[in-house]
N, C-alpha and C positions, 0 to 999 in steps of 0.2 A: 644178648640180655633178655630180649622179649621172648626169644625162642624157648629159653629155659622155663620162663613163667608159663607160657602156653602149654609146654609139654607136661609140666607138673599139674597144671589146672585140668588138662584133659584126662589124666589118670585119676585124679580125685573125682572128676565128673563121672567117669565110668563107674568108679567104686560107689559113689553116693547115689547115682541114679539106680544102679543095681540094688543097692541097699534099700532105697526108698520104693523101688518097684515091688518088692516083696510084700510090705504092708499094704501097698496100693492094690496088689492082687488079692489081698485079704478083704479089701473093702466090698467088692461085689458079694463075697460070701457072707460077711457079717451083716450087711444090709438086707440080706435075704433070710438069714438064720435068726437074727435078733429083731425085736420090735424097735420102733424109734426111741421109746423110753429106755430100753436096755442099752441101745447104742449110745444114748445120751449119758448114761451112767459110766460107760466105758470111756467116753470122751472126757468126763470129769476126772476119771482115774488118771488119764494122761496128763491133764492139767496139774494134778496134785504131785505126780512124779516129777514133773518139770520144776515145781516149786521146791521139792525136797532135795533135788540133785545138788544145787549149789550150797545148801545148808549142811549136807553131809560132806565134810572135808573143807568147808569154808572157802570153796573155790581155789584151794591151794594147788590144784593140778595146773592152773594157769601159771603159778609161780615156778613150777617144774619146767614148763616150756620156756619161760623167760630165762631162768638160771642155766638152762642147758647151753646157752650161748657162752656162758662164763665157766663151763665145767672144768677147764684146764687150770683154773685159778682157785678152785675150791674142792672140797670133798663132796662131790655130787651124789654118790650113792648114800652117804650119811644124810644128806639133805632130803633125798627121796624117802628114806626110812623115817625121818622126822615127820614128813608130810603124812605118812600112813598112820603114825601115832595120833596126829591131829584128827585124822578121819575117824579113828576108832572112838576117840573121846566125843567128838561131835555127833557121831552115830548114836551113842548112848543118850545124849541130851535130847536129840530130836525124837528118838523112839519114846523116851519118857514123856515128851510133850504131846505126842499124838495119842498116847494112852490116856493121859489126864484130860485132854481137851477133845477127845473123840466125839462126844455128843454135840459139842458146840460146832465142830467142823461139819458134822452131818447136817445140822440145821442150816448152814450157809451153802453147802455144796450138794446136798442130797446124796452124798456118797456114804455107804454104810461104814460106821466107825470100826467094826470088827475087821475090816479089810485094810485099814490104814497101816498096820505093821508091814503089809506086803508092799505098800507104796514106799516106805522107808527102806525096806530091804532091797528093792530094785535100785533105789538111788545109791545105796551103799555099794552094791555090786557094780553099778555104773562107774563109780569113782575109780576103782582099781583099773578098769580098762581105759578110762580117760587119761590116767597118768601114762600108761604105755603108749597110747595113741598120740598123746602130746609129744612124747619123745620121738616117736617115729616120724611125726610131721616135721619136727625140727631137723631130723636127719634126712629129710627129703626122701622118704621111702613110701611113696604112695601105693605101690603094689601090695606089700605085706599089710599095710594099713587097710587097704580095700578088701583083701581076702579075709582078714580077721573080722572086719565089720559085717561083711556079707554073710560069713559063716554063722555068726551069732544070730543075725536076723533070720537066716534060713531055718535055724533050729527053732527059733521063736515061732516062725510061721508054721512049721510042721507040727509042733506041739499044739498050737492053737487050733489047727484043723482037726486034730484028733480029739481034743477036749471039747470043742464047740460043736463040730458036726457029728463025729462018731459017738461021743459020750453025752452030748446035749447038756453041757455044763453052763451054757449061756455065757454072759460077759465074764463070769468068774473063770471060765476056761481060758480066756485070753490072758487074764492076769496071772494065772498059775503057769501058763506056757512061758510068759515073759520072765517070771521069777526064776524058773528053772534054767532057761537059756542064759540069763544074765549072771546067775550064780556060777554056772559052768565056766563061762569065759572070764569071770573075775578071778577064779582060781588059775586059769591058764595064764592070764596077764601077770599075776603075782609070781608064778613060777618062772615065766620068761624074764621078768625084771631081775629076779634073784640070780638066775643062771647067766644072764648077760652082764652081771656085775654092776647093774644100775641101781640096785637096792641092797642095802645091808640092814640087818635087824638092830638098829641102834637109834638113839635119840640125842639130839643136841638142842638145848634150849635156844642158843643164838640162831641156829638154822630155823627152828620153829618160829621164833619171833620174826625172822625175815620173811618166811612163807606167810605167816598170818598178816604181817604188815602189807604184803602184796595182795593177799586174797580177801582179807576182811573188808577193805573198802569196796570190794566188788559185790559184797552181800546186798547193800542197798541198791546197787546197780542191777543185780540179779533179781531181787524182789520187785524192783520197779519194772524191769523187763517182763517179769511174770505178770505184773498188773497190766502192762501194755498188751500182752497177748492172751491173758486169761480173763480179764474183766468182762469181755463180751460174753463168754460162756457162763460166768457167774450171774450176770444180769439177766440173760435169757432164762436161766434156770429159775431164778427167783421172780421174774416179772411175767414170764410166759409159761414155762414148764419144761420138764426134762425131755418130753417127746419132741418139742420144737428144737431143743438143743441137739438131739440126734440128727435131725435133718440139716441143721446148720453145720454140725461137725463133719458130715459127709461132704458138703461143699468145701469146707475148710481143708479137708484132706486132699482134695483134687487140686485146689489152688496152691497147695504146698509144693507143687512142681517148681514154682518160681523160687521158693525157699531152698529147695534142693540145689538148684542151679547156682544161686548166689552164694550159698554156703560152700559149695565145691570150689568156686573161684577163690573165695576168701581163704580157704585152707591152703591152697597153693600160693596165694598172694603173700601170706604173713612171713614165712621164712625168706622169700625173695625180697620182700619189702624191707624187712629188718636189715638185710645185707646191703641193700642200696642206700639206706639212710646212714649206715655206718661209714660209708665212703665219704660223706660230707662234700660231695661234688655238685656244683650248681647245675651243670648240664644234666646230670643224672636226676636231680630233683625235678627239673622241668619234664624229663621223660616220665617220671612217676606220676606227675600231675596230669600230663596229657593222656596217659593210659587210664587214669582214674576217670577223667571226663568221658573218654570213649566208652568205658565200661558202664557209666551211668546211662548213656544213650542206648546201648545195646540191651541193658536190663529192662528199660522201659518199653523197648520194642517187643521183648519177650512177653511182658505183661499184656501188651496189646493183642498179641497172637492168642494167648491163653484165654483172654476175655472173649474174643470173637468165636473161638471154638467151643466154649463151655456149653451154650444151648444145644449144640449138636451132640457132643460127646457124653456129657453127664448122664442123660437118661439111659444110655446104654450101659453105664457102669453100675449105678446104684439100683437097689430094688424099687419096685413100684410104690411102696409106702414112703419112700424118701423123695417123692416128686417135689420139685421146687428148690432142690439143693443148688441148681445151676445159677440161681439169682445171686448167690453170695460169692461166686467164684471170682468175678471181675474185681470187686472191691477188695477182697482178701488178697488176691494176687498183687494188686497195686500196693497194699500194705507190705507184703513180702519184698516187693521191689524197693520201696523206701528203706526197708530194714537192711537190704543188701548195700544200699548207699551209705547207710548209717555205719555199718561195719567197716567200711573203707575209712571213714573218719575216726572211728573209735580205736583203730589200730595204733594211732599216734599216742593215745593215752597209755596203752600198754608198753609201747616202746620207751617212753620217757618215765615209766613207772609212776604216773600220777593218776592212778585209778580212782582216787577219791573224787576228783572232778567229774569223772565219767558217771559215777553214781549219782551225784547231785543233779547233773543234767538230765539223766533218765528219770529221776524222781519227779521233776517238773512236768515232763511229758506224761508220766503215769497219772498224775493228779488230773491233768487235762482229760486223759482218757476216761477216767471215772465219770467226770461231768458229762462228757460227750455221749457216753453209752447211756446214761440215765436219760438225757434229753432226746437223743435220736431214736432210742427204742420206743419211748413214749410217742414220738411223732411218726415213725416209720415201721414199727414192729421190729422183728428180728433182723430185717435188712439194715436197720439203723445201727446195729452192732457192728456189722461189716464196714459200714461207712465211718463209724467212730474209730475203728481200728486203723483204717487207712489214713485218716486225718491225723491221728495221734502219732503214728509212726513217721509221718511226714514232718511233723513238728519236732519229734525226737531227732530225726536226721539233721534238721536245720540247726538245732541247738548244739548238738555235738560237733557238727562241722565248724560252726562259728568259734566254739571254744578250742577245738583242735588247731585252728588256724593261728591261735594266739600262743598255745603252749609249745608248738613246734612250727616255726616259720617255713612256709613253702610258697613257691611262686604261683599261687592260685590265679591271681588276676593277670599276671604277665603271660602265663601259658594260655589263658582263655583269650586274651586280646590277640596274641600271636596266631592262634588257631583261626580266629575270626578274620584276621587280615589275610591269611592264606586262602580262606574260602572266598573272600571278596576279590 
C-alpha cells in the first residue's frame, strides 16, 4: 500500500522538480537582464495569472477529476464537453471584465492594463491542459503527466530566452513566451482528449450544473487562496515599491522549492487517498493518519534545510541588484510547508464534495493575512510580508484541519497517542 504511494510520489516529484527547475534556471538570467522594477512587474503578472486561472472555467477541472471516479456510471465524455462550454462562457466574462476595469487594476497592481488580455489568455490555455492533467493524475499516469508538463515549460523557457536575451523585449518577452507555449499545449491537450474519447463536442445542462455546483464553491476558496499568497506582493508594491517587489519575488521563487516538493507529494497522494477512504476500513484509516503525521514532520525538516542553505545559495543564483533576497526565503519556505499540510487536510473536503466549507475556512485566513501584511510591513518592512504569509498559512492549515476532522471522521487522536506510546 505504502509502496504504491511512494512510487507515484517519486515520479510526480521528478516531473515537478524538472518542471520547476526550468523557470528556476530562468531566474539567474532574468535577475541579470531585468531591473528589479521590471522583475517586480513580471512577478505581478504571475500573481494576476494565478487569480485568473480559477475564474476561467470556474474551477470545474476539479469536478472532472472527482467525476472520473464515477465514469462507468455516467456519460463522462459529455461531462467534459460541458465543462469546456462553461470555460468558454467564463472566458468571455473575465476578458470583458479586465477590459472594462483595466485602469483600476493598474492602479492597484502597477501592471499595465494593455497586457491584461494576455493574462486571461494564459489562464484560458491553462484550463485545457489542466483538464487533461487531472484525468491523467486520476489514471495514475505520472510519466506522461510529467513529460507533457516539462515539455510545455521547456518551450516557455526557450522562447523566453530568445525574446528577453536575444531580442531584448524585457519582461514582455517572458509574457509572450508563456502565451505561445501555453497556447500550443492547450491545442495539444484538446486534441488528445478528443482522440482518447474523453471529450465529445456536446453540452448537457445537468452535467453543467453538477460541474458548477462542484467548482463554483471553490471560487471563494481560490480567491481567498490568492489573497493568502498574493497580498504580500500587493502590499509591497503599494507600500514600498515595485523594485522592492522584484527582490522579494526572487527570494520567493527560491523558497518555492518547498512548494514543488509538497505539491508533488499531494498529486500522488490524492488518487491513493481517495481509494483508501473508499475502503471504509478502520485499520486503513489509521495508516492514512500515521502517514500524514510522518509527512508533516518530514516537510518541516525540509523547510529547516532550505532556511539554513539560503544565505549561502541565494547570492550565487540572483544578480547583484537583487542582494537581500535571501532574507525572505526561510519565512516563505515555512509558509509553503504549512500550505503542504493544509492540502492534506483540504483533500477531505474534495472527497466528500463539501467544498463550500473549504472556501469559508480559507476566507477567514485570507482576511487575517490582509491585516497581518499591513501591520507587519509597517513594522518590519518587506520582511514583514514574508512573516505575514507564514503566519496566515499556518492559521489556514489549523482551520481547515479542524473542520476536516468534523466532516470526515478519522482517528487523528488515537493514531497520535499510539505513535507516542511506541516512542515512549
